[in-house]
Backbone bond lengths (Angstrom), bond angles and torsions (degrees), N, CA, C in turn:
res aa  C-N    CA-C-N  psi(-1)  N-CA   C-N-CA  omega(-1)  CA-C   N-CA-C  phi
1 M - - - 1.449 - - 1.533 108.53 -
2 P 1.311 118.10 139.58 1.473 120.08 178.86 1.525 111.24 -61.42
3 G 1.302 115.86 138.80 1.453 121.57 179.15 1.511 114.49 93.22
4 E 1.328 117.27 -5.39 1.466 119.57 178.98 1.523 110.46 -69.16
5 K 1.312 114.88 150.82 1.459 121.44 177.27 1.523 108.77 -92.82
6 N 1.313 116.43 137.77 1.456 121.41 177.66 1.526 108.17 -81.07
7 V 1.332 116.44 117.13 1.466 120.46 -176.06 1.530 112.19 -64.64
8 V 1.317 116.97 -32.49 1.469 120.44 -179.90 1.527 110.32 -70.79
9 V 1.327 117.09 -40.94 1.468 120.57 177.18 1.526 109.38 -62.41
10 S 1.319 116.49 -42.95 1.458 120.79 178.25 1.529 111.31 -59.30
11 L 1.321 116.07 -44.72 1.462 121.64 178.58 1.527 111.23 -62.80
12 I 1.319 117.19 -46.15 1.473 121.36 -178.58 1.523 111.04 -64.28
13 L 1.331 117.01 -41.37 1.467 119.49 179.05 1.530 110.55 -62.05
14 S 1.327 117.01 -40.04 1.463 119.74 177.58 1.521 111.93 -71.57
15 F 1.316 117.18 -27.73 1.465 120.53 174.68 1.518 110.11 -65.29
16 V 1.329 115.86 -42.54 1.465 121.11 -179.10 1.527 110.46 -66.50
17 L 1.336 116.19 -47.76 1.462 120.58 -179.85 1.520 108.40 -155.16
18 T 1.310 116.36 118.61 1.462 121.39 -178.43 1.524 109.61 -55.88
19 G 1.316 115.42 128.24 1.462 121.44 -179.61 1.513 112.80 111.79
20 L 1.335 116.73 -27.27 1.470 119.10 -179.57 1.525 111.83 -67.20
21 G 1.320 117.11 -36.22 1.465 120.26 177.79 1.519 111.46 -64.83
22 Q 1.333 116.72 -39.25 1.452 120.75 177.73 1.529 110.55 -66.18
23 L 1.323 116.39 -40.00 1.466 119.76 176.26 1.526 110.85 -62.78
24 Y 1.319 117.70 -42.24 1.465 122.80 177.59 1.530 110.81 -60.58
25 N 1.329 116.37 -37.55 1.460 120.75 -179.65 1.525 113.05 -75.04
26 G 1.313 117.42 -7.54 1.459 121.01 178.43 1.520 113.93 94.35
27 E 1.321 117.42 5.99 1.459 121.43 177.41 1.530 108.24 -93.71
28 I 1.319 115.11 78.17 1.466 121.71 -170.06 1.531 111.91 -62.70
29 S 1.331 118.06 -52.99 1.469 119.19 -176.49 1.527 111.16 -64.14
30 K 1.325 117.29 -40.73 1.461 120.75 177.95 1.528 110.18 -63.68
31 G 1.324 117.27 -42.05 1.460 121.19 179.33 1.513 112.66 -62.98
32 V 1.327 116.39 -41.73 1.469 119.97 179.28 1.530 110.13 -66.06
33 I 1.334 116.43 -42.13 1.468 119.53 178.46 1.526 110.64 -62.27
34 F 1.342 117.21 -47.38 1.468 120.79 177.97 1.531 110.33 -58.76
35 L 1.307 116.98 -42.99 1.464 121.83 -178.77 1.525 111.30 -62.35
36 V 1.315 117.00 -47.65 1.463 121.22 -179.25 1.529 110.75 -64.78
37 V 1.333 117.16 -45.69 1.466 120.38 179.84 1.527 110.37 -62.60
38 A 1.330 117.01 -42.56 1.470 120.39 179.90 1.525 111.27 -62.57
39 I 1.309 117.11 -43.57 1.466 120.40 179.68 1.525 110.39 -62.86
40 I 1.330 116.86 -44.69 1.464 120.47 178.84 1.530 110.62 -62.41
41 L 1.344 116.90 -45.13 1.465 119.96 -179.98 1.524 112.02 -61.96
42 W 1.325 117.70 -41.74 1.471 119.41 -179.13 1.525 111.89 -69.90
43 I 1.337 116.77 -35.83 1.473 119.17 176.35 1.534 109.63 -64.40
44 L 1.342 115.80 -45.35 1.466 118.97 178.31 1.520 111.58 -65.54
45 T 1.329 117.22 -33.30 1.469 120.87 177.36 1.520 110.57 -64.54
46 I 1.313 116.78 -42.11 1.472 120.88 178.87 1.531 110.17 -63.42
47 L 1.321 115.51 -37.81 1.469 119.13 -178.04 1.527 113.22 -77.59
48 T 1.336 117.93 -32.23 1.466 119.39 -173.01 1.526 114.69 -118.07
49 I 1.308 119.28 -16.27 1.461 126.15 -177.62 1.535 112.55 69.00
50 F 1.311 118.75 -35.89 1.461 121.61 -174.01 1.524 113.72 -73.57
51 L 1.315 118.09 -25.68 1.461 119.74 -177.09 1.523 113.40 -74.32
52 C 1.332 118.36 -3.01 1.462 119.69 175.77 1.522 110.14 -61.44
53 V 1.327 116.77 -20.84 1.457 121.88 176.28 1.533 109.61 -64.12
54 V 1.310 118.15 -27.06 1.458 122.94 177.52 1.529 110.84 -97.03
55 A 1.310 117.84 -41.13 1.459 121.86 -174.36 1.526 112.65 -65.31
56 I 1.304 117.78 -42.18 1.467 120.51 -177.43 1.536 111.66 -68.23
57 P 1.337 119.97 -47.20 1.469 118.32 175.67 1.534 112.77 -61.71
58 F 1.333 117.55 -35.61 1.463 120.45 177.29 1.527 110.55 -64.19
59 W 1.328 117.07 -40.53 1.462 122.68 177.29 1.532 110.46 -62.28
60 I 1.334 116.70 -44.48 1.471 121.36 178.57 1.529 110.15 -64.90
61 Y 1.332 116.86 -43.01 1.463 119.68 178.04 1.527 111.25 -62.08
62 G 1.323 117.59 -38.07 1.462 121.30 177.96 1.521 111.83 -60.40
63 M 1.333 116.56 -40.73 1.470 120.23 176.87 1.518 111.02 -65.80
64 Y 1.334 116.82 -44.97 1.466 121.79 178.85 1.533 110.63 -60.79
65 D 1.318 116.15 -45.87 1.460 120.95 -178.76 1.528 111.39 -63.07
66 A 1.311 117.45 -44.19 1.466 120.83 179.83 1.526 110.92 -61.79
67 Y 1.309 117.07 -43.15 1.469 122.04 -179.62 1.528 110.97 -64.15
68 T 1.331 116.27 -50.05 1.467 119.23 -176.23 1.528 111.66 -69.89
69 R 1.313 117.90 -35.60 1.464 120.01 179.32 1.527 111.43 -70.67
70 A 1.320 118.46 -30.02 1.466 120.82 173.64 1.524 109.72 -65.88
71 E 1.324 116.67 -38.61 1.466 120.14 176.45 1.527 110.96 -64.99
72 V 1.324 117.50 -42.41 1.470 122.07 177.97 1.525 109.68 -61.93
73 Y 1.321 116.46 -43.73 1.460 122.12 178.95 1.529 110.07 -58.13
74 N 1.327 116.34 -49.43 1.465 120.92 -178.37 1.522 111.47 -64.43
75 R 1.313 117.72 -41.59 1.464 121.60 179.49 1.527 110.68 -61.86
76 A 1.334 117.15 -44.69 1.461 121.51 179.51 1.532 110.68 -67.27
77 L 1.319 117.06 -37.80 1.464 121.16 178.90 1.520 110.63 -64.52
78 R 1.323 117.36 -40.88 1.471 121.08 178.19 1.530 111.41 -67.37
79 A 1.337 116.79 -37.89 1.452 120.89 -175.83 1.535 112.57 -75.35
80 T 1.321 117.30 -40.36 1.467 120.51 -173.36 1.521 113.73 -109.41
81 G 1.321 116.28 -20.11 1.460 119.62 -176.85 1.518 114.04 83.97
82 R 1.339 116.40 2.81 1.466 120.15 177.15 1.527 110.25 -135.91
83 P 1.308 116.22 155.24 1.473 119.91 179.86 1.517 111.04 -63.51
84 P 1.326 117.79 145.25 1.464 120.33 -177.84 1.530 114.11 -74.59
85 W 1.314 118.13 -23.31 1.463 120.70 179.82 1.496 110.43 -139.09
């Protein structure tokens, strides 16, 4: 259907930089928050090494969230004919 989000593109964008997949899906505020938090976590990880325990799971969650939210977007678009957000 026209206007659907590609779930693989969403996943890849979040793989490259957490938050980009959310921005691609149209969740602007969520994407900006994910992006800022990811940048802060990676900077702190570089400085302390120990925060990678938080940064890596957050990065993985960002990919999962982008993928599943693209699916939700597409499902709602097919059902109603309009974007959910």
